[in-house]
C-alpha positions as CSV (number, residue, x, y, z in Angstrom):
1,M,-115.3,-58.1,-16.4
2,R,-112.4,-59.2,-14.1
3,K,-113.9,-58.3,-11.0
4,H,-116.4,-60.5,-11.5
5,S,-117.0,-64.6,-10.9
6,K,-117.0,-67.5,-13.6
7,D,-120.5,-67.7,-13.4
8,Y,-121.4,-64.3,-13.6
9,F,-119.1,-64.1,-16.9
10,H,-121.5,-67.2,-18.3
11,L,-124.5,-65.6,-17.1
12,F,-123.3,-62.3,-19.1
13,Y,-123.2,-64.0,-22.4
14,S,-125.6,-66.5,-21.8
15,Q,-127.9,-63.4,-22.2
16,L,-126.0,-61.8,-25.0
17,F,-126.5,-64.3,-27.6
18,A,-129.9,-65.2,-26.0
19,N,-131.6,-61.9,-26.3
20,T,-130.0,-61.2,-30.0
21,G,-131.5,-64.5,-30.8
22,D,-134.9,-63.7,-29.3
23,I,-135.4,-59.9,-31.5
24,L,-133.8,-62.0,-34.9
25,T,-136.3,-64.3,-34.0
26,I,-139.2,-61.8,-33.8
27,V,-137.8,-59.8,-37.1
28,G,-137.9,-62.9,-39.0
29,L,-140.9,-64.6,-37.5
30,I,-143.0,-61.2,-38.5
31,A,-141.7,-61.1,-42.0
32,I,-142.2,-64.5,-42.4
33,V,-145.7,-64.6,-41.5
34,F,-146.8,-61.6,-43.2
35,N,-145.4,-63.1,-46.4
36,I,-146.9,-66.2,-45.8
37,T,-150.5,-64.3,-44.8
38,S,-150.7,-60.8,-46.1
39,K,-151.9,-59.7,-43.1
40,T,-150.5,-57.0,-40.7
41,T,-152.6,-58.6,-37.8
42,A,-151.3,-61.6,-38.4
43,A,-148.0,-60.2,-37.8
44,S,-148.8,-58.3,-34.7
45,M,-150.2,-61.3,-33.1
46,I,-146.2,-62.3,-32.4
47,P,-145.6,-60.1,-29.4
48,I,-148.9,-60.2,-28.2
49,I,-148.3,-64.0,-28.4
50,F,-145.2,-63.7,-26.4
51,T,-146.5,-61.3,-23.8
52,S,-149.5,-64.2,-23.4
53,G,-146.9,-66.9,-22.5
54,I,-145.4,-65.2,-20.3
55,F,-148.2,-64.2,-18.3
56,V,-149.2,-67.9,-18.3
57,S,-145.8,-69.5,-16.9
58,S,-145.7,-66.9,-14.1
59,F,-148.3,-68.9,-12.2
60,I,-147.2,-71.7,-12.3
61,S,-142.7,-70.8,-12.4
62,N,-142.8,-71.2,-8.7
63,Y,-144.7,-74.4,-8.5
64,I,-141.6,-75.9,-11.4
65,Y,-138.8,-74.0,-9.2
66,Q,-139.7,-76.7,-6.2
67,Y,-138.1,-79.6,-7.7
68,F,-134.9,-77.9,-9.8
69,T,-131.6,-76.2,-8.9
70,Q,-131.6,-73.1,-10.9
71,K,-128.8,-74.7,-13.4
72,Q,-131.3,-77.1,-14.0
73,V,-134.2,-75.0,-14.6
74,L,-132.0,-72.6,-17.2
75,S,-130.7,-75.5,-19.0
76,I,-133.7,-77.7,-19.2
77,F,-136.2,-74.6,-20.6
78,Q,-133.4,-73.5,-22.9
79,G,-133.2,-76.8,-23.8
80,L,-136.6,-77.0,-24.6
81,K,-137.1,-74.0,-26.4
82,L,-134.7,-74.7,-28.6
83,V,-136.6,-77.9,-29.8
84,S,-139.5,-75.4,-29.9
85,L,-137.5,-73.3,-32.4
86,A,-136.0,-76.1,-34.2
87,S,-139.6,-77.5,-35.2
88,I,-140.7,-73.9,-36.2
89,A,-137.6,-74.2,-38.5
90,G,-139.0,-77.3,-39.8
91,L,-142.4,-75.9,-40.3
92,L,-140.9,-73.0,-42.5
93,I,-139.3,-75.2,-44.3
94,F,-142.3,-77.2,-45.3
95,G,-144.8,-74.0,-45.4
96,I,-147.2,-75.2,-42.7
97,S,-149.5,-73.0,-41.4
98,P,-148.9,-70.0,-39.4
99,I,-151.2,-71.2,-36.7
100,F,-148.8,-74.3,-35.4
101,I,-146.3,-71.4,-35.8
102,F,-148.5,-69.9,-33.1
103,V,-148.8,-72.8,-31.0
104,L,-144.7,-73.2,-31.0
105,L,-144.1,-69.8,-30.0
106,F,-146.3,-69.7,-27.1
107,L,-144.6,-73.0,-25.8
108,N,-141.5,-71.0,-26.7
109,A,-142.8,-67.4,-24.5
110,I,-144.0,-69.9,-21.7
111,F,-139.9,-70.9,-21.7
112,D,-138.8,-68.1,-21.6
113,G,-141.3,-67.1,-18.4
114,F,-139.8,-69.8,-16.3
115,T,-136.4,-68.9,-17.1
116,N,-136.4,-65.1,-16.7
117,P,-136.8,-64.9,-13.1
118,I,-133.9,-67.2,-12.6
119,K,-132.2,-65.0,-14.8
120,N,-133.0,-62.0,-12.7
121,S,-132.5,-62.9,-9.1
122,M,-129.5,-64.8,-10.2
123,I,-126.7,-62.3,-9.6
124,P,-126.9,-62.3,-5.8
125,F,-126.1,-66.0,-6.2
126,I,-123.7,-65.8,-8.0
127,E,-121.5,-62.2,-6.9
128,N,-120.5,-60.5,-3.7
129,K,-122.2,-57.5,-2.6
130,D,-120.4,-55.1,-3.5
131,A,-120.4,-56.4,-7.0
132,I,-123.9,-56.3,-7.5
133,T,-124.4,-53.0,-8.8
134,S,-121.7,-53.4,-11.5
135,A,-123.1,-56.1,-12.5
136,N,-126.1,-55.3,-13.1
137,A,-125.0,-52.2,-14.7
138,L,-122.5,-54.1,-17.1
139,M,-126.2,-56.9,-17.6
140,N,-128.2,-53.2,-18.7
141,M,-125.9,-52.1,-20.6
142,M,-125.1,-55.5,-22.8
143,S,-129.3,-55.8,-23.0
144,S,-129.9,-51.5,-24.0
145,V,-126.5,-52.3,-26.8
146,V,-129.0,-55.6,-28.1
147,Q,-131.8,-53.6,-28.3
148,L,-130.3,-50.7,-30.2
149,S,-128.6,-52.5,-32.7
150,T,-130.1,-55.8,-33.4
151,W,-133.3,-54.2,-34.6
152,A,-131.6,-52.3,-37.4
153,L,-128.9,-55.6,-37.5
154,G,-132.0,-57.7,-38.1
155,G,-133.4,-55.6,-41.1
156,I,-129.9,-55.3,-42.7
157,L,-129.8,-59.1,-42.7
158,M,-132.8,-60.1,-43.9
159,S,-132.2,-58.0,-46.7
160,L,-129.5,-60.2,-47.2
161,I,-130.6,-63.2,-46.4
162,G,-133.3,-63.3,-45.9
163,A,-136.3,-64.4,-43.5
164,K,-135.6,-67.4,-43.2
165,Y,-132.3,-67.7,-42.9
166,L,-132.0,-64.7,-40.7
167,F,-134.6,-67.0,-38.4
168,L,-131.8,-69.7,-38.9
169,F,-129.1,-67.4,-37.7
170,A,-131.0,-67.0,-34.4
171,L,-131.8,-70.3,-34.0
172,V,-127.7,-71.0,-33.8
173,L,-127.4,-68.0,-31.5
174,E,-129.4,-69.4,-29.5
175,M,-127.4,-72.9,-29.2
176,I,-124.9,-70.8,-28.5
177,S,-126.5,-69.6,-25.1
178,Y,-127.3,-73.0,-24.1
179,F,-123.6,-73.2,-24.1
180,F,-122.9,-70.7,-21.9
181,I,-125.5,-71.9,-19.6
182,L,-124.3,-75.3,-19.3
183,R,-121.0,-73.9,-17.8
184,L,-122.9,-72.5,-14.9
185,S,-122.3,-73.9,-11.1
186,E,-125.1,-75.8,-9.8
187,R,-127.0,-73.9,-7.0
188,Q,-130.1,-75.8,-5.0
189,I,-133.6,-73.4,-5.1
190,Y,-135.4,-75.8,-4.4
191,K,-137.5,-76.8,-0.9
192,N,-138.3,-79.8,0.9
193,E,-141.9,-79.3,1.1
194,K,-143.8,-79.2,-2.1
195,A,-146.6,-77.2,-2.5
196,N,-149.7,-77.5,-5.5
197,I,-149.8,-75.0,-7.9
198,F,-152.4,-72.7,-6.1
199,S,-150.2,-72.9,-2.9
200,S,-147.0,-72.3,-4.6
201,F,-148.4,-68.8,-6.2
202,K,-149.7,-68.2,-3.1
203,A,-146.5,-68.2,-1.3
204,V,-145.1,-65.7,-4.6
205,I,-148.1,-62.9,-3.0
206,R,-147.4,-64.0,0.7
207,D,-143.2,-63.2,-0.1
208,N,-144.0,-60.4,-1.7
209,Y,-146.6,-58.6,1.1
210,R,-143.9,-59.5,4.2
211,D,-140.8,-58.0,2.8
212,K,-141.4,-54.2,2.3
213,L,-138.7,-54.1,-0.3
214,S,-140.1,-56.5,-2.8
215,L,-143.8,-55.2,-2.2
216,Y,-142.1,-51.8,-3.2
217,L,-140.7,-53.1,-5.7
218,N,-144.0,-54.8,-7.5
219,I,-145.6,-52.1,-6.6
220,S,-144.1,-49.5,-8.7
221,I,-143.7,-51.5,-11.4
222,I,-147.5,-50.9,-12.2
223,F,-146.8,-47.3,-12.0
224,E,-143.9,-47.6,-14.6
225,S,-145.0,-50.1,-17.0
226,F,-147.9,-47.9,-17.9
227,A,-145.5,-44.4,-18.3
228,T,-142.9,-47.0,-20.1
229,T,-145.5,-47.4,-22.6
230,I,-145.2,-44.3,-24.6
231,W,-141.8,-45.4,-25.6
232,I,-143.7,-48.1,-27.8
233,A,-142.6,-47.4,-31.9
234,A,-146.4,-46.4,-32.7
235,I,-146.3,-43.5,-29.6
236,I,-143.2,-42.1,-30.6
237,L,-143.7,-42.2,-34.3
238,T,-147.1,-40.8,-33.3
239,Y,-145.7,-38.1,-31.5
240,T,-142.9,-37.0,-34.2
241,R,-145.7,-36.8,-37.0
242,T,-148.3,-35.1,-35.8
243,Y,-147.0,-32.8,-32.7
244,L,-143.4,-31.9,-34.0
245,H,-144.7,-32.7,-37.8
246,V,-141.4,-33.5,-39.5
247,P,-140.5,-36.8,-41.1
248,D,-140.7,-40.3,-40.1
249,Y,-137.0,-40.9,-39.9
250,W,-136.9,-38.2,-36.6
251,F,-138.7,-41.3,-34.5
252,G,-136.0,-44.1,-35.4
253,L,-133.4,-41.0,-33.9
254,I,-135.5,-40.4,-30.6
255,N,-135.4,-44.1,-30.1
256,A,-131.8,-44.1,-30.6
257,L,-130.9,-41.9,-28.3
258,F,-133.1,-42.9,-25.5
259,F,-131.3,-46.2,-26.0
260,S,-127.6,-44.7,-26.1
261,G,-129.1,-42.7,-22.6
262,T,-129.5,-45.9,-20.9
263,I,-125.9,-47.5,-22.5
264,I,-123.9,-43.9,-20.9
265,A,-125.9,-44.9,-17.7
266,G,-124.9,-48.6,-17.7
267,L,-121.1,-47.5,-18.5
268,W,-121.3,-44.5,-15.5
269,I,-122.1,-47.0,-12.9
270,N,-120.4,-49.7,-13.8
271,H,-117.0,-47.4,-13.3
272,K,-118.3,-45.5,-10.7
273,D,-120.4,-48.6,-8.8
274,R,-119.2,-47.7,-5.7
275,F,-120.6,-44.0,-5.6
276,F,-123.7,-44.7,-7.1
277,T,-124.3,-47.5,-4.2
278,Q,-123.2,-44.8,-1.7
279,I,-126.6,-43.0,-2.9
280,N,-129.4,-45.3,-4.7
281,Y,-131.6,-44.3,-1.8
282,P,-132.3,-40.7,-3.3
283,I,-132.0,-42.0,-6.8
284,I,-134.4,-44.3,-6.3
285,I,-137.1,-41.9,-4.5
286,Y,-136.6,-38.3,-6.6
287,V,-135.4,-39.5,-10.2
288,P,-139.5,-40.7,-10.6
289,L,-139.9,-36.8,-10.1
290,L,-137.3,-36.0,-12.5
291,L,-138.9,-38.8,-14.8
292,A,-142.0,-36.5,-14.7
293,F,-140.8,-33.1,-15.9
294,I,-139.2,-34.5,-18.7
295,N,-141.7,-36.8,-19.7
296,L,-143.9,-33.6,-19.3
297,S,-141.3,-31.4,-21.1
298,F,-141.7,-33.4,-24.8
299,I,-144.9,-31.6,-24.8
300,L,-143.9,-28.2,-23.6
301,H,-142.1,-27.3,-27.2
302,H,-142.1,-28.7,-30.7
303,S,-138.7,-28.6,-31.3
304,I,-136.7,-31.9,-32.4
305,M,-133.8,-31.1,-31.0
306,I,-135.0,-30.3,-27.4
307,A,-136.7,-33.5,-28.0
308,L,-133.9,-35.8,-28.9
309,L,-131.7,-34.2,-26.2
310,F,-134.4,-35.0,-23.5
311,S,-134.7,-38.6,-24.9
312,L,-130.9,-39.5,-23.7
313,F,-131.7,-37.9,-20.5
314,M,-134.8,-39.9,-20.2
315,G,-132.7,-43.1,-21.0
316,I,-130.1,-42.2,-18.5
317,F,-132.1,-41.5,-15.7
318,E,-134.8,-44.5,-16.1
319,D,-132.1,-46.9,-16.1
320,M,-130.1,-45.2,-13.3
321,R,-133.0,-45.6,-11.1
322,Y,-133.7,-49.3,-12.7
323,I,-129.9,-50.7,-11.9
324,S,-130.0,-48.5,-8.0
325,L,-133.4,-50.6,-7.1
326,N,-132.3,-53.2,-8.5
327,S,-129.1,-53.7,-7.0
328,M,-130.5,-52.8,-3.4
329,I,-133.6,-55.3,-4.0
330,Q,-130.8,-58.0,-4.6
331,R,-128.3,-57.0,-1.9
332,N,-130.8,-56.7,0.9
333,T,-133.9,-59.1,-0.4
334,P,-133.7,-62.7,1.3
335,K,-132.3,-65.0,-0.9
336,E,-134.7,-67.8,-0.8
337,I,-137.7,-64.8,-1.6
338,L,-135.6,-63.5,-4.3
339,T,-137.4,-65.6,-7.1
340,S,-140.7,-65.0,-5.9
341,T,-139.8,-61.3,-6.1
342,Y,-139.2,-61.9,-10.0
343,I,-141.6,-64.2,-10.9
344,L,-144.3,-61.0,-9.2
345,N,-141.9,-58.6,-11.4
346,N,-142.5,-60.6,-14.1
347,L,-145.9,-61.4,-13.8
348,F,-146.9,-57.2,-13.2
349,N,-144.7,-56.1,-15.9
350,S,-146.3,-58.0,-19.0
351,I,-150.0,-57.4,-17.7
352,F,-149.9,-53.3,-16.9
353,F,-147.4,-52.8,-20.0
354,A,-150.1,-54.5,-22.1
355,I,-153.0,-52.4,-20.4
356,G,-151.2,-49.7,-20.4
357,T,-150.4,-50.0,-24.6
358,F,-154.0,-50.5,-25.0
359,I,-155.3,-47.6,-22.8
360,I,-152.2,-44.9,-24.1
361,S,-152.7,-45.9,-27.5
362,M,-156.7,-45.7,-27.4
363,I,-156.3,-42.0,-25.5
364,V,-153.5,-41.2,-28.4
365,D,-156.2,-41.9,-31.2
366,Y,-159.5,-40.3,-29.6
367,Y,-158.0,-37.2,-27.2
368,G,-154.6,-36.8,-28.8
369,I,-150.6,-37.3,-28.1
370,I,-150.2,-34.8,-25.0
371,W,-152.7,-36.8,-23.4
372,A,-150.9,-39.5,-23.2
373,Y,-147.6,-37.7,-22.1
374,I,-149.7,-35.6,-19.1
375,I,-151.0,-39.7,-18.5
376,C,-147.4,-40.6,-17.7
377,F,-146.1,-37.7,-16.2
378,S,-149.4,-38.5,-13.6
379,M,-147.7,-42.6,-13.7
380,Y,-143.8,-41.5,-12.5
381,I,-145.6,-38.6,-9.9
382,A,-148.1,-41.9,-8.1
383,T,-144.1,-44.0,-8.4
384,F,-142.4,-40.7,-6.3
385,I,-145.4,-40.8,-3.7
386,L,-145.1,-44.3,-3.5
387,G,-141.1,-43.8,-2.9
388,L,-142.1,-41.3,0.1
389,F,-144.6,-43.7,2.0
390,F,-141.7,-46.5,2.0
391,R,-138.7,-44.4,2.4
392,K,-138.3,-45.8,6.1
393,T,-137.4,-49.3,3.8
394,L,-135.7,-47.5,1.0
395,K,-133.7,-46.1,4.1
396,I,-132.3,-49.8,4.3
397,E,-128.7,-49.4,3.5
398,M,-128.0,-46.0,4.8
399,R,-128.7,-47.4,8.2
400,N,-126.7,-50.3,7.8
């Protein structure tokens, strides 16, 4: 961490506490809503509400950003998020109807939708170009560690202190995150010429169309969002039950090995960041082809041990490419349009992951798990072919 700036340190720990708090919030609220309603459908609405809120915020984010600095966006909307979470805590204490909780959750997701593109695009503003790969590797590794550990931690804490106190603990973590946001330096991103909501969103589309790197990132996310739906819990559980015919606890180990792979990738790239910066072109172009065949391998055998091994490989190469691609984008995309890049990226990711989850789940129900893996294999092949079309653009750092 020593070679990174103080602002990166503040952003890193803000994300650490916010990500942990977000997962614990979801764990606690799912349990609370289920206890209140006794309906799985009501509890399953929580992730859908989060996705919907982020989707809505994507259309107005650029309009909001015209009037604030990066720090102001983060501090205002993280502050409003704290207010909404505190309001939910009050509703839980007084046992109010879950409908009001859902409304506040939707607002909370909108606030997250405003802050996420800023967080995603902030590293080039606070780091030197030669530190961007390492910065992204550390940030991704932290996110993977949180994903791997916090769901289990949430379950343990819920059994020890109960869902309501778990939610309050998550609220405290969000407050700590806010403290680190307040320590960030001011950086201006607003424009002198203001546009209305419709025109500001058109500017997002225009910026992404004109910049070839942004265009590649946001077309490829369409295919990759579909491909990664294979890793949702319901699909992995179906795979272990109906294809491998092993006990349910193996599905958790498959998931754990995948996230362990992403942690290994983060450590490796952080340690050898200059080397990975030099080879980012072949990683971005050819790793999707490798991922396609690793993905296909899951239906070419019935061995749980091979599935565990390839889950680890999947995590390593998936994260290796993600870090390399985003680091290249952040080094070479003009800073004035970088926020637009990540606004559209968040929008496409939320839309196509939701659509992909629905379609893949339907295919599994009607045609079986094998077809889900075949479709995801084809999505990675499409990403590889797309990279070949953009290969001149992706060679930008080889020419410099």
